C-alpha angles and dihedrals in degrees: 000000000000116000125214115225127206096224127047115251092242091056091048090050091054097045092046086071089050095059096092097040088047088053092051091047089053090048093052090047090050092051091050100041106035112117106164128190123199088255097050089046092050091049099041103041094064092046089051091047090053090054090050090050090053091050091049092048089051094046089055089059102042123096098177114227091349103083138356109261109224103147132082112012088351086072088062104036135008091225110041092148091058092042090049091049091050093050092046092050094045089049090053090048088054093044091050093043091236108147094163089052089053091054091047089049092052091049092051090046092054096040099038113017099039093055089047089053089053091049091050089050091056089051092050091048089057094042101045122040090202093057096091093058090044092050090051092057103035123059120243098239120339115062102232099150136058114275116284095206144010118312096210131074101093116163124195090203089060091046090055093044089054087051092232088157086079090064089049092051091048090050093050091048090052092050092048090050091051090048089050089052088052089055096248096109133084109285 
């Protein structure tokens, strides 16, 4: 079955190369616009941590280009890494009291990350014959159905292989920066 995509392949190919620069632009904007209060930090940090936990859970199930990940968070959504990233970033926007950054993040997510998800889906359809059936039963991003497969099977070795510790370090650095802005850090 042929699937219709929202964005043309040429556009997705171009914006795929913009993922990292877009991330750095969002980071710079975060550093310049964050103005946390104790309340926004207390509300946003746990949201952000939940997103990071989702990313970590996904990374412990993903053997890129080796096997089709269908367990753990992949039983709920085909893109738990992107969903976890979105939740983490939105939590940091809340923690840093940056509503304009949240709007920018959502725009970049729709215009850059969504087309990349479509491009990756095309790759997975070519790589794994079972992907079409999996895609028909598991939502693209937001888990709106009951799990399709087992939720267990996490492997720390896979988590390290996917270098998820980098996301953890980035998250901790962002929290420390916000704490510093709040005046609780080392001056």
